[in-house]
C-alpha positions as CSV (number, residue, x, y, z in Angstrom):
1,M,-30.3,-9.0,-14.2
2,I,-32.9,-7.8,-11.7
3,L,-34.6,-10.5,-9.7
4,P,-38.2,-11.3,-10.7
5,A,-41.1,-9.9,-8.5
6,I,-39.8,-10.0,-5.0
7,A,-42.3,-11.7,-2.7
8,S,-40.6,-10.6,0.5
9,L,-37.8,-8.4,1.6
10,I,-34.3,-9.4,0.6
11,V,-31.5,-8.5,2.9
12,A,-28.2,-8.8,1.1
13,F,-25.8,-8.0,4.0
14,P,-25.1,-9.1,6.6
15,S,-26.2,-12.7,6.3
16,D,-28.2,-14.4,9.0
17,G,-26.0,-15.0,12.0
18,A,-23.0,-13.3,10.4
19,R,-20.0,-12.8,12.7
20,L,-18.8,-9.3,12.4
21,P,-15.6,-7.5,13.5
22,A,-15.7,-5.7,16.8
23,V,-17.6,-2.5,15.9
24,R,-20.5,-0.6,17.4
25,N,-22.5,-0.2,14.2
26,C,-23.0,-2.1,11.0
27,Y,-24.9,-1.4,7.8
28,V,-27.7,-3.5,6.2
29,I,-28.8,-3.2,2.6
30,G,-31.8,-4.7,1.0
31,A,-34.5,-4.5,-1.6
32,T,-38.3,-4.3,-1.6
33,R,-41.1,-5.4,-3.9
34,P,-41.6,-3.2,-6.9
35,G,-43.6,-0.1,-6.0
36,E,-43.1,-0.4,-2.2
37,T,-42.0,2.9,-0.7
38,N,-42.1,2.3,3.0
39,V,-39.4,0.3,4.8
40,V,-38.8,0.5,8.6
41,V,-35.5,-0.9,9.9
42,A,-35.0,-1.1,13.7
43,G,-38.0,1.2,14.1
44,K,-36.6,3.9,11.8
45,N,-38.0,4.7,8.4
46,V,-35.3,4.5,5.7
47,P,-35.3,6.0,2.2
48,V,-36.3,3.7,-0.7
49,Y,-34.8,4.4,-4.1
50,K,-36.6,4.1,-7.4
51,T,-35.0,0.7,-7.9
52,G,-36.6,-0.5,-4.6
53,A,-33.2,-0.5,-3.0
54,W,-32.5,0.7,0.5
55,S,-29.5,0.9,3.0
56,T,-29.0,2.1,6.5
57,I,-26.7,1.8,9.5
58,V,-27.9,0.3,12.8
59,P,-26.2,0.0,16.2
60,V,-25.1,-3.4,17.4
61,A,-23.8,-4.8,20.7
62,A,-21.8,-7.7,21.7
63,G,-23.7,-10.9,21.3
64,T,-26.6,-11.7,19.0
65,N,-28.5,-8.8,17.5
66,T,-31.9,-9.2,15.9
67,I,-32.7,-6.3,13.6
68,P,-36.4,-6.1,12.6
69,V,-37.1,-5.0,9.1
70,A,-40.7,-4.1,8.2
71,C,-42.1,-3.7,4.6
72,G,-45.6,-3.7,3.3
73,G,-47.1,-5.2,6.5
74,E,-44.5,-8.0,6.7
75,T,-41.8,-8.1,9.3
76,N,-38.5,-9.9,8.7
77,S,-35.4,-9.8,10.8
78,V,-31.6,-10.0,10.4
79,K,-29.5,-11.7,13.0
80,V,-26.0,-10.3,13.5
81,L,-23.5,-11.9,15.8
82,V,-20.9,-9.6,17.2
83,P,-17.9,-10.8,19.3
84,E,-17.8,-10.0,23.0
85,T,-14.8,-7.7,22.3
86,A,-17.1,-5.2,20.6
87,E,-16.3,-2.5,23.2
88,K,-14.2,-0.3,20.9
89,P,-14.4,0.5,17.2
90,F,-11.6,-0.9,15.1
91,P,-8.3,1.2,14.7
92,G,-8.7,4.0,12.2
93,L,-12.4,4.4,12.5
94,A,-12.2,8.0,13.8
95,A,-9.9,8.9,11.0
96,L,-12.2,7.3,8.4
97,A,-15.3,9.0,9.9
98,A,-13.5,12.4,9.7
99,G,-12.5,11.7,6.1
100,T,-8.8,11.9,6.8
101,N,-6.1,9.5,5.8
102,I,-4.9,6.9,8.2
103,A,-1.3,7.3,9.2
104,P,1.0,5.4,6.7
105,I,2.3,2.0,7.7
106,A,5.6,0.9,6.3
107,A,4.8,-1.7,3.7
108,T,8.0,-3.6,4.4
109,N,6.5,-4.5,7.8
110,R,3.6,-6.3,6.2
111,W,4.1,-7.2,2.5
112,K,6.9,-7.5,0.1
113,K,6.9,-7.0,-3.7
114,L,5.9,-9.9,-6.0
115,A,8.7,-12.5,-5.9
116,Y,9.2,-12.5,-9.6
117,A,9.2,-8.7,-10.1
118,S,12.4,-6.8,-10.7
119,D,13.1,-3.7,-8.7
120,T,14.0,-1.9,-11.9
121,P,10.9,-0.4,-13.7
122,A,10.4,-1.8,-17.3
123,P,10.8,0.7,-20.1
124,H,8.0,3.2,-20.5
125,P,6.0,2.6,-23.8
126,F,6.4,6.2,-24.9
127,G,7.1,6.3,-28.6
128,K,5.9,2.7,-29.3
129,A,2.9,2.1,-31.5
130,P,-0.2,1.0,-29.7
131,G,0.0,-2.3,-31.6
132,E,3.3,-2.9,-29.9
133,T,2.0,-2.3,-26.4
134,T,0.1,-4.9,-24.3
135,I,-2.2,-3.8,-21.5
136,V,-3.6,-6.3,-18.9
137,I,-7.1,-5.6,-17.7
138,D,-8.2,-7.4,-14.5
139,P,-11.9,-7.6,-13.7
140,G,-11.8,-8.1,-9.9
141,H,-13.3,-11.1,-8.2
142,G,-15.1,-13.8,-10.1
143,G,-16.5,-17.4,-9.6
144,G,-17.3,-18.0,-6.0
145,D,-15.8,-14.7,-5.0
146,T,-18.6,-12.3,-5.6
147,G,-17.0,-9.2,-4.1
148,A,-19.3,-6.7,-2.6
149,L,-23.1,-7.1,-2.9
150,S,-25.5,-4.3,-4.0
151,P,-28.8,-3.7,-2.3
152,H,-30.5,-6.0,-4.8
153,A,-27.7,-8.5,-4.2
154,F,-26.0,-7.9,-7.5
155,P,-22.4,-9.1,-7.2
156,E,-19.6,-6.7,-7.7
157,K,-17.8,-9.3,-9.8
158,D,-20.4,-8.8,-12.6
159,A,-20.1,-5.0,-12.5
160,N,-16.3,-5.3,-12.7
161,L,-16.4,-7.5,-15.7
162,R,-18.8,-5.3,-17.6
163,V,-16.6,-2.2,-17.1
164,A,-13.5,-4.2,-18.0
165,R,-15.1,-5.3,-21.3
166,E,-15.8,-1.7,-22.2
167,T,-12.3,-0.8,-21.3
168,R,-10.9,-3.5,-23.5
169,K,-13.1,-2.5,-26.4
170,A,-12.0,1.1,-26.1
171,L,-8.3,0.1,-25.9
172,E,-8.5,-2.2,-28.9
173,K,-10.2,0.5,-30.9
174,L,-7.1,2.7,-30.1
175,G,-4.9,-0.2,-31.4
176,Y,-3.6,-1.7,-28.2
177,K,-3.2,-5.4,-27.5
178,V,-5.3,-6.3,-24.5
179,V,-5.1,-9.4,-22.2
180,M,-8.0,-10.0,-19.8
181,T,-7.3,-12.0,-16.6
182,R,-10.9,-13.3,-17.1
183,D,-13.6,-12.7,-19.6
184,T,-16.3,-14.9,-18.0
185,D,-17.5,-15.6,-14.5
186,V,-14.6,-17.8,-13.4
187,A,-12.4,-17.8,-10.3
188,V,-8.8,-16.5,-10.8
189,E,-6.3,-17.0,-8.0
190,L,-5.3,-13.6,-6.6
191,Y,-1.6,-13.8,-7.3
192,E,-2.2,-15.2,-10.8
193,R,-3.8,-11.9,-11.8
194,P,-0.7,-9.6,-11.6
195,K,1.4,-12.5,-12.9
196,A,-0.4,-12.1,-16.3
197,A,1.3,-8.7,-16.7
198,H,4.7,-10.4,-16.2
199,T,4.1,-13.3,-18.5
200,N,2.7,-11.2,-21.3
201,E,5.4,-8.5,-20.9
202,A,2.7,-5.9,-20.5
203,A,3.3,-2.2,-20.3
204,A,0.6,-1.8,-17.6
205,F,-1.8,-3.7,-15.4
206,V,-5.1,-2.3,-14.4
207,S,-7.5,-4.0,-11.9
208,I,-11.1,-2.8,-12.0
209,H,-13.4,-2.9,-8.9
210,H,-16.4,-1.3,-7.3
211,N,-16.1,-0.2,-3.7
212,A,-17.9,-1.0,-0.4
213,P,-17.6,0.8,2.9
214,A,-16.5,-0.7,6.2
215,I,-19.5,-2.2,8.0
216,D,-19.8,0.7,10.4
217,R,-20.1,3.4,7.8
218,D,-23.4,4.5,6.3
219,P,-23.3,3.5,2.6
220,T,-26.0,6.0,1.6
221,G,-23.7,8.9,1.8
222,L,-20.5,7.3,0.6
223,R,-19.6,7.5,-3.1
224,Y,-16.4,8.4,-4.9
225,S,-14.0,7.1,-7.5
226,A,-10.4,6.5,-6.7
227,V,-7.3,4.8,-8.2
228,Y,-4.9,3.0,-5.8
229,A,-1.2,2.7,-6.4
230,W,1.6,1.2,-4.3
231,N,4.9,2.6,-5.5
232,G,6.4,5.3,-7.6
233,T,6.3,3.1,-10.7
234,D,2.5,3.0,-10.4
235,R,1.6,6.6,-9.7
236,G,2.1,8.1,-13.2
237,L,-0.4,5.5,-14.6
238,A,-2.8,6.0,-11.7
239,R,-2.8,9.8,-12.0
240,E,-3.7,9.7,-15.7
241,I,-6.6,7.2,-15.1
242,A,-7.8,9.0,-12.0
243,A,-7.9,12.3,-13.9
244,S,-9.7,10.8,-16.9
245,V,-12.4,9.1,-14.8
246,A,-12.8,12.2,-12.6
247,K,-13.4,14.3,-15.7
248,E,-15.9,11.9,-17.1
249,L,-17.9,11.6,-13.8
250,E,-17.6,15.2,-12.8
251,G,-20.9,16.4,-11.4
252,E,-22.0,12.8,-10.7
253,I,-19.6,11.6,-7.9
254,P,-16.5,13.1,-6.4
255,S,-13.0,11.8,-7.1
256,K,-10.3,11.1,-4.4
257,G,-7.7,10.9,-7.1
258,V,-4.7,8.7,-6.4
259,L,-4.5,6.9,-3.1
260,S,-2.0,4.4,-1.7
261,A,-2.9,0.9,-0.8
262,N,-0.9,-2.3,-0.3
263,F,-3.0,-4.6,-2.6
264,A,-1.6,-7.8,-4.0
265,V,-2.3,-6.7,-7.6
266,T,-0.3,-3.5,-7.2
267,R,2.9,-4.8,-5.6
268,N,5.0,-4.9,-8.8
269,P,7.8,-2.3,-8.9
270,E,8.6,-3.5,-12.5
271,I,5.3,-3.1,-14.3
272,P,3.1,-0.1,-13.5
273,S,0.0,-1.5,-11.8
274,C,-3.1,0.1,-10.2
275,L,-6.5,-0.7,-9.0
276,V,-9.5,1.4,-10.0
277,E,-12.5,1.8,-7.7
278,V,-15.2,3.0,-10.1
279,D,-18.0,3.7,-7.5
280,F,-19.6,2.3,-4.4
281,I,-21.9,-0.6,-5.5
282,T,-23.4,-0.7,-1.9
283,S,-25.0,2.7,-2.4
284,P,-28.5,2.4,-4.0
285,E,-27.5,5.1,-6.4
286,G,-24.1,3.4,-7.0
287,E,-26.0,0.2,-7.8
288,E,-28.2,2.1,-10.4
289,A,-25.0,3.5,-12.0
290,A,-23.3,0.2,-12.1
291,W,-26.1,-1.3,-14.2
292,N,-26.6,1.7,-16.4
293,T,-25.2,0.6,-19.8
294,P,-24.3,4.1,-21.2
295,R,-22.7,5.1,-18.0
296,R,-20.7,1.9,-17.8
297,R,-19.4,2.5,-21.3
298,R,-18.4,6.0,-20.5
299,V,-16.4,4.8,-17.5
300,G,-14.7,2.0,-19.5
301,E,-13.7,4.5,-22.2
302,A,-12.5,7.0,-19.6
303,I,-10.2,4.3,-18.1
304,A,-8.9,3.5,-21.6
305,R,-8.2,7.2,-22.3
306,G,-6.2,7.5,-19.1
307,I,-4.1,4.4,-20.0
308,D,-3.6,5.9,-23.5
309,A,-2.6,9.3,-22.1
310,W,0.0,7.6,-19.9
311,C,1.4,5.6,-22.8
312,R,1.8,8.7,-24.9
313,K,3.2,10.9,-22.2
314,K,7.0,11.2,-22.2
315,P,8.5,10.4,-18.8
316,K,10.3,13.3,-17.2
317,E,13.0,11.0,-15.9
318,K,13.7,7.4,-15.2
319,N,11.5,6.2,-12.4
320,A,13.5,4.8,-9.5
321,G,10.7,4.9,-7.0
322,G,9.6,1.3,-7.2
323,K,11.7,-0.1,-4.5
324,C,9.9,-1.5,-1.4
325,S,11.8,0.7,1.0
326,D,10.2,3.8,-0.6
327,I,6.6,2.6,-0.2
328,S,3.9,3.5,2.3
329,E,0.4,2.3,2.8
330,K,-3.0,4.1,3.2
331,Q,-5.7,1.5,3.1
332,G,-8.9,1.8,1.0
333,E,-12.4,1.2,2.1
334,K,-12.3,-2.6,1.7
335,N,-9.6,-5.2,1.5
336,K,-8.6,-6.7,-1.8
């Protein structure tokens, strides 16, 4: 829910005295009083959206940075602490800024598959009735883990749960059995989430998130949907979901289709698993979209249609691409 009348400027990120990675820029996001249209951050006017939200990127230097924020005659400040090693941007910044993929890193050098998962993919559910097929839906974050914050300080965890509920409703309407890793605002241990697919003998596992940029990327111009997969077992499911969401949101935000990422919830060569990034909650427009009930329902239904399309699609051949040796990594905007 939106906060009551805001007496002064709210800065959602970074927090006062936050210690940031060694970068030359960071973004700040905040919200103004209803009706206020003029916000000045570090001496620069920034756009204010109809919700009162704003976001911008500001330069930072090693040491303590005080960023002045003026609104309606009041001046506040944000203190940002940057390590002394802030002489160079973090690796991959240039590639991200150019919109290109970072060079793949062998997953075997960093992560291994889930210990309990077999290297052999489980049978595809093609030909089975929906009532014989279990799908696990994972609303990302929860409890004390808020995930990203929107300009009004709405937590990503709530947006994830709302979309997940719409996805479950749509899947159940199609006849599928659905297990949620959480249905309330509770903490769920990271590695317990994918384990739910294993213990419930699920046909697929889908984690739902909203994205956030790196702290040196301007969030006002960064919005897209994407579905992340880790291995060959995942990609068929990820492609169907990505295509369905892209079609539903065509003309609203672009789609990056299927990307690779070495996330804990996708490292299961046995059960197809993927992570959906619906939108960027850090963008003022993305925030508005996340709390738009009809739009949220449309996204949830699109994810469900993608899952259903994958279940009904006859596999061309037995998938043997789930082994760790065949996996590479291209990281997403934020860590999971």
